[in-house]
DOTI-28520 format. One line per 4 residues: their letters; for each residue x, z, y of C-alpha. Coordinates in pm, 1 decimal, decimal comma. Layout:
REM DOTI-28520
a> X Z Y; ... $
This chain:
REM DOTI-28520
mavk> 30,4 -3745,0 -1712,0; -298,0 -3828,8 -1878,4; -340,5 -3760,5 -2249,3; -523,4 -4042,1 -2425,2 $
agfp> -530,6 -3928,9 -2784,2; -598,2 -3557,6 -2789,0; -364,4 -3270,4 -2714,6; -0,6 -3357,1 -2802,7 $
yrff> 87,4 -3071,9 -3039,7; 362,2 -3299,6 -3170,6; 559,3 -3224,6 -2854,0; 606,4 -2858,8 -2947,9 $
vitf> 695,5 -2939,1 -3309,1; 970,4 -3183,1 -3211,8; 1094,8 -2970,0 -2922,3; 1141,1 -2661,4 -3137,4 $
awsw> 1269,9 -2854,5 -3439,9; 1537,0 -3034,8 -3236,9; 1659,6 -2729,2 -3047,4; 1640,1 -2467,6 -3320,1 $
lvwl> 1804,9 -2691,7 -3582,7; 2089,4 -2772,6 -3341,3; 2134,9 -2405,3 -3253,1; 2097,0 -2277,1 -3611,4 $
plvl> 2463,7 -2326,9 -3714,4; 2577,1 -2121,1 -3414,7; 2327,6 -1847,1 -3500,0; 2446,0 -1841,0 -3861,3 $
agag> 2809,9 -1847,2 -3754,8; 2754,9 -1559,5 -3517,1; 2593,7 -1360,0 -3798,8; 2884,6 -1438,7 -4030,2 $
vipl> 2665,3 -1634,3 -4271,9; 2872,1 -1951,4 -4248,2; 3252,9 -1952,0 -4226,4; 3314,3 -1986,0 -3855,4 $
andl> 3478,0 -1723,0 -3638,9; 3237,9 -1462,3 -3505,2; 3408,7 -1494,6 -3169,6; 3296,2 -1853,8 -3112,8 $
paal> 3491,9 -2030,5 -2837,6; 3308,8 -2154,1 -2527,0; 3447,7 -2501,1 -2598,5; 3214,5 -2507,1 -2900,6 $
tvpw> 2913,3 -2305,6 -2786,7; 2862,2 -2463,3 -2443,7; 2831,5 -2833,9 -2541,6; 2641,8 -2744,7 -2858,9 $
twlg> 2389,8 -2525,1 -2676,4; 2348,1 -2795,5 -2412,7; 2276,3 -3050,1 -2685,2; 2002,1 -2823,0 -2818,2 $
afgp> 1856,5 -2796,2 -2469,2; 1750,6 -3162,6 -2491,3; 1472,2 -3059,5 -2731,6; 1194,5 -3077,4 -2468,0 $
aaga> 1315,0 -3423,5 -2363,0; 1318,7 -3535,5 -2726,7; 963,9 -3402,4 -2769,7; 841,6 -3581,6 -2459,9 $
fscl> 996,5 -3920,3 -2540,5; 881,6 -3903,8 -2901,2; 523,1 -3846,8 -2787,8; 548,4 -4119,2 -2526,5 $
rtsl> 675,9 -4370,1 -2783,1; 382,7 -4299,3 -3014,0; 118,1 -4291,0 -2739,0; -150,4 -4555,1 -2702,9 $
drna> 23,5 -4692,2 -2394,1; 307,0 -4922,9 -2499,9; 461,6 -4902,2 -2153,4; 454,1 -4520,6 -2137,7 $
vray> 829,4 -4468,3 -2186,5; 918,0 -4736,6 -1931,9; 675,7 -4597,4 -1676,5; 805,4 -4244,9 -1732,0 $
trgl> 1173,2 -4335,7 -1691,0; 1093,2 -4551,9 -1388,2; 922,7 -4251,9 -1229,1; 1243,6 -4048,6 -1259,4 $
rdlr> 1398,3 -4270,3 -992,5; 1135,5 -4167,2 -738,6; 1308,2 -3912,1 -514,6; 1031,6 -3876,8 -254,1 $
lgww> 996,2 -3506,4 -319,2; 915,9 -3396,4 36,0; 1044,2 -3077,1 194,0; 884,3 -2861,9 -78,1 $
gwla> 1071,6 -3042,9 -350,9; 1409,9 -3035,8 -177,8; 1406,0 -2710,8 23,7; 1168,7 -2468,6 -147,3 $
pplv> 1383,2 -2422,8 -462,9; 1706,9 -2320,6 -285,9; 1524,9 -2107,0 -28,1; 1285,9 -1928,0 -263,3 $
lggt> 1504,0 -1904,7 -572,8; 1808,5 -1823,3 -362,4; 1614,6 -1552,8 -180,0; 1496,9 -1374,1 -493,8 $
awla> 1838,5 -1397,5 -660,4; 2014,5 -1267,3 -348,0; 1776,1 -972,0 -312,8; 1815,2 -874,2 -678,0 $
wilp> 2192,3 -905,5 -643,6; 2227,7 -701,6 -323,0; 1953,6 -433,8 -343,5; 2120,4 -207,4 -604,9 $
elwg> 2410,5 -156,4 -365,4; 2172,5 52,0 -150,0; 2172,9 324,8 -415,5; 2539,2 300,9 -500,8 $
eprl> 2571,4 38,2 -773,7; 2890,9 -167,1 -744,3; 2869,2 -529,8 -640,4; 2885,8 -794,9 -910,6 $
emll> 3137,7 -1057,3 -803,2; 3046,5 -1425,7 -790,0; 3127,3 -1597,6 -1119,0; 3219,2 -1936,3 -973,1 $
pslw> 3588,8 -1975,0 -886,7; 3493,4 -2095,9 -537,9; 3187,5 -2208,7 -342,7; 3360,5 -2545,6 -313,5 $
vflp> 3265,0 -2618,9 -673,5; 2898,1 -2532,4 -616,4; 2776,4 -2886,0 -542,6; 2918,1 -3045,4 -861,0 $
ylll> 2801,8 -2738,5 -1053,6; 2450,7 -2782,3 -910,6; 2443,7 -3147,5 -1017,3; 2561,3 -3044,8 -1363,5 $
mvfl> 2276,7 -2791,7 -1387,3; 2017,9 -3048,0 -1271,4; 2107,9 -3308,0 -1533,1; 2270,6 -3118,2 -1821,8 $
gggq> 2259,5 -2741,9 -1772,4; 1885,9 -2680,5 -1787,7; 1726,2 -2932,3 -1555,0; 1693,9 -3181,4 -1839,0 $
eelg> 1443,8 -2944,1 -2004,7; 1198,8 -3043,5 -1731,0; 1168,8 -3390,1 -1883,2; 946,0 -3212,4 -2134,0 $
wrgy> 818,5 -2885,6 -1984,1; 686,1 -2995,5 -1645,6; 738,5 -3369,7 -1680,0; 525,7 -3411,4 -1992,2 $
ildp> 340,0 -3112,7 -2137,4; 234,8 -2924,8 -1821,9; -52,6 -3156,9 -1730,9; -210,3 -3147,4 -2079,6 $
leer> -178,3 -2767,9 -2084,5; -339,0 -2731,1 -1742,5; -618,8 -2969,4 -1837,3; -687,3 -2771,6 -2152,2 $
lgpw> -634,0 -2412,9 -2030,2; -640,2 -2428,1 -1650,6; -344,7 -2372,2 -1414,2; -313,3 -1994,5 -1455,1 $
lgnl> -337,4 -1971,6 -1834,3; -167,4 -2306,4 -1892,4; 144,9 -2201,1 -1704,4; 138,7 -1854,9 -1859,6 $
vlgv> 136,1 -2009,1 -2207,5; 410,5 -2253,2 -2107,8; 624,3 -1969,8 -1970,1; 592,9 -1769,1 -2292,2 $
vwav> 660,2 -2076,1 -2510,2; 958,5 -2159,3 -2290,0; 1097,7 -1808,1 -2344,8; 1041,0 -1813,8 -2722,8 $
whlp> 1209,2 -2156,1 -2740,1; 1525,6 -1988,7 -2602,8; 1517,7 -1717,6 -2871,4; 1806,8 -1848,7 -3090,5 $
lffi> 2041,2 -1826,6 -2789,6; 1997,1 -1447,9 -2794,4; 2180,0 -1444,2 -3128,6; 2469,7 -1676,6 -3043,0 $
pgts> 2791,4 -1499,6 -2939,1; 2926,9 -1634,5 -2612,8; 2590,4 -1701,6 -2447,7; 2470,1 -1490,2 -2156,1 $
qvfv> 2139,6 -1431,6 -2334,8; 2299,3 -1181,2 -2573,3; 2304,1 -933,6 -2281,5; 1957,0 -1018,1 -2144,4 $
pfva> 1645,7 -804,1 -2207,3; 1405,7 -1052,3 -2368,4; 1094,1 -909,8 -2196,9; 1259,0 -944,4 -1854,3 $
ftlv> 1371,9 -1295,4 -1947,6; 1012,5 -1384,9 -2036,4; 889,4 -1253,9 -1699,6; 1147,7 -1471,8 -1523,9 $
lign> 1030,3 -1781,3 -1707,3; 660,8 -1708,2 -1647,2; 733,3 -1668,8 -1275,3; 940,2 -1986,0 -1270,5 $
syff> 671,3 -2169,4 -1465,5; 422,0 -2092,1 -1189,0; 669,6 -2173,0 -910,7; 802,4 -2495,7 -1063,4 $
alvr> 443,1 -2614,8 -1115,2; 371,3 -2571,9 -744,5; 693,6 -2747,6 -642,1; 610,5 -3038,5 -872,4 $
eaag> 254,1 -3064,9 -742,4; 369,2 -3049,2 -379,5; 611,4 -3333,2 -462,0; 327,3 -3552,6 -588,0 $
krtm> 388,6 -3452,6 -953,0; 721,1 -3631,9 -951,9; 922,7 -3520,8 -1251,3; 1250,0 -3507,3 -1058,8 $
aglv> 1109,8 -3214,1 -860,5; 1115,1 -3007,3 -1178,0; 1473,8 -3105,6 -1256,5; 1585,8 -3015,6 -903,9 $
ahgw> 1405,2 -2679,4 -906,3; 1536,4 -2586,5 -1251,2; 1887,0 -2697,0 -1157,4; 1884,5 -2480,1 -845,2 $
gnal> 1757,2 -2182,3 -1044,1; 2040,7 -2208,4 -1295,5; 2309,8 -2295,6 -1041,1; 2237,1 -1984,5 -832,6 $
vpvf> 2284,4 -1748,7 -1128,8; 2666,0 -1729,7 -1100,6; 2651,9 -1719,1 -719,1; 2428,2 -1410,6 -712,5 $
ptlv> 2485,9 -1262,6 -1059,4; 2225,6 -1014,3 -1178,8; 2351,8 -966,0 -1533,4; 2609,4 -711,2 -1646,9 $
ming> 2801,9 -862,2 -1939,2; 2817,3 -534,8 -2131,7; 2613,1 -450,8 -2439,8; 2364,7 -172,7 -2371,2 $
aaqt> 2385,9 -196,4 -1991,1; 2067,4 -101,0 -1803,6; 2051,3 -447,1 -1636,1; 1889,7 -305,3 -1320,4 $
rywi> 1954,1 -618,4 -1119,0; 1809,5 -842,9 -1387,0; 1486,8 -640,3 -1402,2; 1458,1 -655,6 -1022,9 $
wagl> 1511,1 -1030,5 -1038,0; 1245,0 -1061,1 -1308,1; 993,9 -867,0 -1098,3; 1066,5 -1067,9 -783,3 $
tllv> 1048,2 -1397,9 -971,4; 712,5 -1308,0 -1124,9; 581,9 -1195,0 -784,4; 686,2 -1525,6 -627,6 $
gvtt> 525,9 -1716,4 -913,5; 192,1 -1537,1 -882,3; 198,2 -1581,7 -503,7; 259,8 -1954,6 -533,6 $
mlvr> -31,9 -1986,5 -774,4; -255,5 -1836,3 -506,4; -129,3 -2106,0 -267,8; -193,8 -2397,8 -505,4 $
prlr> -568,7 -2433,0 -431,0; -492,1 -2475,9 -61,0; -228,0 -2733,9 -143,3; -473,5 -2927,8 -360,3 $
art> -735,6 -2915,1 -87,1; -497,5 -3080,9 156,7; -390,2 -3359,8 -82,7 $
């Protein structure tokens, strides 16, 4: 998406303000600062954390509304209905993201670590769970990350540095979740988490470009990434655990991301 009035710093301000202000009560409650139970129920944390996850979308639509193009919001939302993502957009996310998650899940068994059981009650619920992840459980972030701010970042910093910066910003944006009881992030090593998001930032950028920069490609890729987490769990939900699988997953994800960035020039040459 072309930027007509300078770099849209406003996007980051609104994105962080929306998300962090929504998540702040849960952070304060978890720390015992405000009078809510420390053991916050999932019925409260899940919808509230999902509401905060619409920060990138809020940032994108706010910038679009104040852009020089009066039809920017309409054009953007109309583009979301374009599902011509090609085989890269539809097949690469489950194959690549599923492959790295499966390897990280299964490899530690070779040196004696016990298997982590699937967290979904049944594979029969995977399809509705995937759709939930695409539209509410993380995929909606792509309305801002890849759907709006990626192009300005790449124009300003280039593909390698632009996606690196976006991956780090994406990780820092999640930071309040690491202090909210009941979220999986409380068990996650933040450095490994950042490596995962940098790798995904590179990979999602390639998927989006291969799909003709259609925003829905980002939602689909992000949704697959999140939906596969409980199928091939890599996180031990115990404080102080070594998180061997998660570190393996982080390394594999970063490796895939760097590899896909090496492929991008060839893809651009063909299009």
